[in-house]
C-alpha positions in Angstrom: 4.9 -18.2 -22.0 3.5 -16.2 -19.0 4.6 -17.4 -15.6 2.4 -18.8 -13.0 2.0 -16.2 -10.3 0.6 -16.6 -6.8 -1.2 -13.7 -5.2 -2.1 -13.5 -1.5 -4.1 -10.6 -0.1 -7.0 -9.4 -2.2 -8.0 -6.2 -0.5 -8.6 -2.7 -1.8 -5.2 -2.7 -3.5 -4.5 -6.4 -4.0 -7.7 -7.2 -5.9 -7.2 -4.7 -8.8 -3.5 -5.6 -8.9 -4.3 -9.3 -9.3 -6.9 -8.5 -11.9 -4.4 -6.6 -14.0 -2.1 -9.7 -13.9 -4.9 -11.8 -15.2 -5.7 -9.3 -18.0 -2.0 -9.5 -19.0 -2.3 -13.2 -19.6 -0.7 -14.6 -16.5 -1.9 -17.8 -14.9 -2.8 -16.8 -11.3 -3.3 -18.7 -8.1 -5.0 -16.6 -5.4 -5.7 -16.8 -1.6 -7.3 -14.5 0.9 -8.8 -15.1 4.3 -12.0 -13.5 3.0 -13.9 -15.6 0.5 -15.7 -12.9 -1.6 -12.6 -11.5 -3.4 -11.3 -15.0 -4.0 -14.6 -15.9 -5.7 -14.4 -12.7 -7.7 -10.9 -13.5 -9.0 -11.9 -17.1 -9.7 -14.8 -15.9 -12.0 -12.2 -13.8 -13.8 -10.0 -16.9 -14.4 -7.8 -17.4 -11.4 -7.2 -20.7 -9.7 -7.8 -20.7 -5.9 -5.7 -22.1 -3.1 -6.7 -23.0 0.5 -3.5 -21.7 2.1 -0.3 -19.8 1.5 1.5 -23.1 1.5 -0.6 -24.3 -1.4 -0.1 -21.1 -3.3 3.7 -21.4 -2.9 3.6 -25.0 -4.1 1.9 -24.0 -7.4 3.7 -20.9 -8.5 7.0 -19.6 -9.8 6.5 -16.0 -8.5 4.6 -15.2 -5.4 3.2 -11.8 -4.4 1.7 -10.7 -1.1 -0.3 -7.6 -0.4 -1.2 -7.6 3.3 -2.1 -5.1 6.0 0.9 -5.2 8.4 4.1 -6.8 9.5 2.5 -9.6 11.7 0.3 -10.6 8.7 3.4 -11.0 6.4 5.3 -12.9 9.1 2.3 -15.3 9.6 1.7 -15.8 5.9 5.4 -16.3 5.1 6.7 -18.2 8.1 3.7 -19.4 10.1 1.8 -22.7 10.0 0.7 -23.5 6.4 2.8 -20.6 5.3 4.9 -19.9 2.2 8.0 -21.4 3.8 6.2 -24.8 4.0 5.3 -25.0 0.4 8.2 -23.1 -1.3 10.6 -24.7 -3.7 14.1 -23.5 -4.3 14.1 -20.8 -7.0 10.7 -19.3 -6.0 10.8 -15.5 -6.3 8.8 -13.8 -3.6 7.8 -10.1 -3.7 6.1 -8.7 -0.7 4.3 -5.5 -1.9 2.8 -4.7 1.5 3.8 -1.7 3.6 5.5 -3.2 6.6 8.6 -2.7 8.8 11.7 -3.0 6.6 13.3 -4.8 9.6 10.6 -7.5 9.3 11.2 -7.7 5.5 14.8 -8.5 6.1 14.0 -11.1 8.8 11.5 -12.9 6.5 14.0 -12.7 3.6 16.7 -14.4 5.7 14.3 -17.2 6.8 13.1 -17.9 3.2 16.6 -17.8 1.8 17.3 -21.0 3.8 14.7 -22.6 1.5 16.2 -21.2 -1.7 13.6 -18.5 -2.0 14.7 -15.1 -3.4 12.8 -12.2 -1.9 12.1 -8.6 -2.8 10.3 -6.0 -0.7 8.2 -3.9 -3.2 5.7 -1.6 -1.5 3.6 0.6 -3.7 2.1 4.1 -3.8 -0.8 5.4 -5.9 -3.9 4.3 -4.0 -6.8 2.3 -5.3 -7.0 4.3 -8.5 -3.3 3.7 -9.3 -3.9 0.0 -8.6 -6.9 -0.2 -10.9 -5.2 1.8 -13.7 -1.9 -0.2 -13.4 0.2 3.0 -12.8 1.5 2.4 -9.3 4.9 3.6 -8.1 6.7 0.4 -7.0 9.6 0.9 -4.6 11.8 -2.2 -4.6 14.6 -3.6 -2.4 16.5 -6.7 -3.2 19.2 -8.1 -5.5 19.5 -6.7 -9.0 19.1 -10.1 -10.8 15.9 -10.9 -8.9 14.6 -7.4 -9.7 15.4 -7.9 -13.4 13.6 -11.3 -13.4 10.4 -9.9 -12.0 10.4 -6.5 -13.6 8.0 -7.5 -16.5 5.4 -8.5 -13.8 5.9 -5.2 -11.9 5.4 -3.4 -15.2 1.8 -4.8 -15.5 0.9 -3.2 -12.1 3.0 -0.1 -12.1 4.4 2.8 -14.1 7.3 4.0 -12.0 9.4 1.1 -10.8 12.6 1.8 -9.0 15.1 -0.5 -7.3 16.5 1.4 -4.3 19.0 -1.1 -3.0 19.1 -4.3 -1.0 16.1 -6.0 0.7 14.4 -3.5 3.1 15.2 -0.4 1.0 11.8 -0.5 -0.7 10.2 -0.3 2.7 12.3 2.6 3.9 11.4 4.5 0.8 7.7 3.7 1.3 7.8 5.1 4.8 9.3 8.3 3.5 6.5 8.4 0.9 3.9 8.0 3.6 5.3 10.9 5.6 4.8 13.1 2.6 1.3 11.9 1.8 0.0 12.2 5.4 1.5 15.7 5.9 0.2 16.8 2.5 -3.3 15.6 3.2 -3.3 17.3 6.5 -2.0 20.5 5.0 -4.8 20.3 2.3 -7.3 19.7 5.1 -6.1 22.8 6.9 -6.1 24.9 3.8 -9.5 23.9 2.6 -11.0 24.4 6.1 -9.5 27.9 6.3 -11.0 28.6 2.9 -14.4 27.2 3.9 -14.6 29.5 6.9 -13.7 32.4 4.6 -16.6 31.5 2.3 -14.6 30.5 -0.8 -16.0 28.2 -3.5 -14.2 24.9 -3.0 -14.2 23.8 -6.7 -12.7 27.1 -7.8 -10.2 27.0 -5.0 -9.0 23.5 -5.9 -8.6 24.6 -9.5 -6.5 27.6 -8.5 -4.4 25.6 -6.1 -3.8 22.7 -8.5 -2.3 25.0 -11.1 0.4 26.4 -8.8 3.2 25.2 -6.6 0.6 23.9 -4.1 -0.6 21.4 -6.7 0.1 17.7 -5.9 -0.9 14.1 -6.7 -2.8 14.2 -3.3 -4.9 17.2 -4.4 -5.5 15.7 -7.8 -6.5 12.3 -6.6 -8.6 13.5 -3.7 -10.3 16.4 -5.5 -13.6 14.4 -5.9 -13.7 13.5 -2.2 -13.3 17.2 -1.2 -16.0 18.3 -3.6 -18.5 15.7 -2.6 -17.6 15.8 1.1 -17.6 12.0 1.0 -14.6 9.9 1.9 -15.1 6.3 0.8 -11.8 4.6 1.3 -9.2 4.4 -1.4 -6.7 4.0 1.4 -8.1 3.8 4.9 -7.1 6.0 7.8 -6.6 2.8 9.8 -3.9 1.7 7.4 -2.2 5.0 7.2 -2.2 5.2 11.0 -0.5 1.8 11.0 2.1 3.3 8.6 2.7 6.3 10.8 3.4 3.9 13.7 6.0 2.1 11.5 7.5 5.5 10.6 7.9 6.7 14.2 9.2 3.3 15.3 11.8 3.3 12.5 12.7 7.0 13.2 13.4 6.2 16.8 15.7 3.3 15.8 17.6 5.5 13.4 17.7 8.6 15.7 15.6 10.8 13.4 13.3 13.4 15.0 10.0 13.8 13.0 8.1 16.5 14.8 5.5 17.2 12.0 4.8 13.6 11.5 4.3 13.1 15.2 1.5 15.7 15.2 -0.1 14.2 12.1 0.0 10.8 13.8 -2.0 12.2 16.7 -4.6 13.7 14.4 -5.0 10.3 12.7 -5.3 8.7 16.2 -8.1 11.2 17.0 -9.9 10.2 13.8 -9.9 6.6 14.9 -11.2 7.5 18.3 -14.1 9.2 16.5 -14.9 6.0 14.6 -13.5 7.3 11.3 -10.7 4.8 10.8 -12.5 3.2 7.9 -12.7 6.4 5.9 -10.2 7.5 3.3 -7.1 9.1 4.6 -8.2 12.4 3.0 -10.9 12.5 5.7 -8.4 14.0 8.0 -10.1 17.2 6.8 -13.2 16.2 8.7 -11.4 16.4 12.0 -10.0 19.8 11.1 -13.4 21.0 10.1 -14.8 19.8 13.5 -12.1 21.8 15.3 -12.9 24.9 13.3 -16.7 24.5 13.7 -17.0 24.2 9.9 -18.3 20.7 9.6 -21.9 21.6 8.8 
């Protein structure tokens, strides 16, 4: 029989992930600070809960998909949080992108209540979440990973345990470096080509067939062709991730000069009021700089 799963955080990524769990036959208990997605999931068959504590009380496995480290700390350890409703044996998977150090802190606090935790951030954007083909990067004990693997397989295609709690987060930060730099490189290349007068659709086809091809180019192709950047993953959220990356790099003593430049470009986008656009919209700033935005 399918397990009862709690799901907290029904944003751009969390909502389709939760829907896939429902489609797979799992009983789902959901909570979000915004009512609209909760109502949407309720219509699809989920039960609703008024707080993280209530979710924890009603499920065997609990998943969170939240914006940042403070959000996870509040939901997990704050008033009416998971820690107040959790029973010994609960498996908790935080699939947010947060500081690995915070993941380890939360894991230690919940372990005192008999809760076993994994950090399991994802990559693949909204489309990957909808299609159930996310890459899931997991940190935690092997037996806990094995227990929850069938649930991860509903939401993802590439599921990898990297090591102990926190290692999923370190892997996701590495992923976010590559994505941010790749999108910036794509923005520069397409802006150069635009100024030269090339046809963008033909250009993307040519680039996609060679060594310059990437998941970023493939998934963002429609954005580049339409010149429209509705968010699959917001600039604001990637900027948050870049902050986590630079903070972690300083702690580990790792210089990241290219990432630092990209972080400043994302900062400039936010100053221009574009933080709510998709992260591929970094091209719009580069087009502005080149006088190619018209």
